[in-house]
C-alpha positions in Angstrom: 129.7 115.4 96.9 131.1 112.4 98.6 127.7 110.8 99.2 126.9 110.9 95.5 130.3 109.7 94.5 130.0 106.7 96.8 126.5 106.0 95.5 127.7 106.1 91.9 130.6 103.8 92.7 128.2 101.3 94.4 125.7 101.7 91.5 128.4 100.8 89.1 129.7 98.0 91.2 126.3 96.4 92.0 124.5 97.1 88.8 120.8 95.9 89.0 121.4 94.9 92.6 121.9 98.5 93.7 119.2 99.4 96.2 117.9 102.6 94.7 115.1 102.9 97.4 117.6 102.8 100.2 119.8 105.3 98.4 116.9 107.7 98.0 115.9 107.3 101.6 119.4 107.9 102.9 119.8 110.9 100.6 116.5 112.3 101.9 117.6 111.8 105.5 120.9 113.4 104.8 119.2 116.4 103.2 116.8 116.8 106.1 119.6 116.5 108.7 121.5 119.2 106.8 118.4 121.4 106.9 118.2 120.9 110.7 121.9 121.7 111.0 121.3 124.9 109.1 118.4 125.8 111.4 120.7 125.2 114.4 123.3 127.5 113.0 120.6 130.1 112.2 119.3 129.8 115.8 122.8 130.2 117.3 123.3 133.4 115.1 119.9 134.7 116.0 120.4 134.4 119.7 124.0 135.7 119.5 122.5 138.8 117.8 119.7 139.1 120.4 122.3 138.9 123.2 124.4 141.7 121.6 121.3 143.8 121.2 120.2 143.2 124.8 123.7 144.0 126.0 123.9 147.2 124.1 120.5 148.4 125.1 119.2 149.7 128.4 117.4 146.3 128.9 120.7 144.6 129.5 120.6 145.8 133.1 117.4 143.8 133.7 118.1 140.3 134.9 114.6 139.2 133.8 115.4 140.1 130.2 118.4 137.8 130.2 116.4 135.0 131.8 113.6 135.4 129.3 116.1 135.3 126.4 117.8 132.2 127.9 114.4 130.5 128.3 113.4 131.3 124.7 116.7 130.0 123.4 116.3 126.8 125.5 112.8 126.2 124.2 113.7 126.8 120.6 116.8 124.4 120.9 114.7 121.8 122.6 112.1 121.9 119.8 115.0 121.5 117.3 116.4 118.6 119.2 113.0 117.0 119.1 113.1 117.3 115.3 116.5 115.6 115.3 115.2 112.8 117.5 112.1 112.3 115.3 114.4 112.1 112.2 116.5 109.5 114.0 113.4 107.5 114.9 112.1 107.6 111.4 115.5 106.3 110.1 115.5 103.5 112.6 111.9 102.6 111.8 112.7 102.5 108.1 115.6 100.1 108.5 113.7 97.9 111.0 110.8 97.7 108.6 113.2 96.9 105.7 114.7 94.1 107.8 111.3 92.7 108.7 110.3 92.8 105.0 113.5 91.0 104.0 112.8 88.3 106.5 109.3 87.9 105.3 110.5 87.8 101.7 113.0 85.1 102.7 110.2 83.0 104.2 108.0 83.6 101.2 110.9 82.5 98.9 111.3 79.3 101.0 107.6 78.6 100.7 107.7 79.2 96.9 110.6 76.8 96.5 108.8 74.1 98.4 105.6 74.7 96.3 107.6 74.6 93.1 109.4 71.4 94.2 106.0 69.8 94.9 104.5 71.0 91.6 107.6 69.6 89.7 107.4 66.3 91.6 103.6 66.0 90.7 104.3 66.8 87.1 107.1 64.2 86.9 105.0 61.7 88.8 102.1 62.1 86.3 104.5 61.9 83.3 106.6 59.0 84.6 103.9 57.0 86.2 105.3 53.8 87.7 108.8 54.8 86.7 108.7 57.8 89.1 111.5 57.3 91.7 109.6 57.9 94.9 112.7 57.2 97.0 114.7 59.9 95.2 111.7 62.2 95.7 111.6 61.5 99.4 115.3 62.0 99.8 115.2 65.4 97.9 112.2 66.5 99.9 113.9 65.6 103.2 117.0 67.5 102.2 114.9 70.5 101.1 113.1 70.4 104.4 116.3 70.3 106.4 117.7 73.3 104.4 114.4 75.1 105.1 114.7 74.4 108.8 118.2 75.8 108.8 117.1 78.8 106.9 114.2 79.3 109.3 116.6 79.0 112.3 118.8 81.6 110.7 115.9 84.0 110.1 114.7 83.4 113.7 118.2 84.3 115.0 118.3 87.4 112.9 114.8 88.4 114.2 116.0 87.8 117.8 119.0 90.1 117.3 117.0 92.6 115.4 114.6 92.8 118.4 117.6 93.2 120.7 119.0 96.0 118.5 115.6 97.8 118.6 115.4 97.5 122.4 119.0 98.8 122.7 118.2 101.7 120.3 115.0 102.6 122.2 116.5 102.1 125.7 117.3 104.9 128.0 120.2 103.0 129.6 123.0 103.4 127.0 125.8 101.2 128.2 128.6 102.0 125.8 129.6 98.3 125.7 126.1 97.0 125.0 126.4 97.3 121.2 129.7 95.5 121.2 128.4 92.8 123.5 125.4 92.3 121.2 127.7 92.1 118.2 129.9 89.5 119.9 126.8 87.5 121.0 125.5 87.5 117.4 128.9 86.3 116.0 128.8 83.2 118.2 
């Protein structure tokens, strides 16, 4: 199918960088959504059949029978809609968690680079003794700290917009322009 062809294309294109976990998750979500779609179709067929039976039977003259059938149908469709919403929430939660993990991983990488830099400077300091260039070390350290500050600012901005996206996703007030406005704000 198209999903698998696209995944194969991306797997070929990205090689080891292909996100197999995300692929498996998306595939699982797609399969579960298809199952819910099939349940919806089966429900529609079931209630169409029940309507025909009621119409063809003597009970079709009873308005309460139609009302009971409508209520049963509404309850069953509402339960199915709740399953769709739970699936959507699960997907959103998965991607929010992945984004948070990515930001934490970036912070951990920055810390590891700083630690590695200091270990290397200590090693060189002990090897070179008086010949160690403290001025160059201070300059490199200042540059690394400035890069880290910029990286941290970038991560903080991404976290801020991730929070805004989560609030927008969870909000009841769905302004159709809100997503576009958020995207424009983030680009600036």
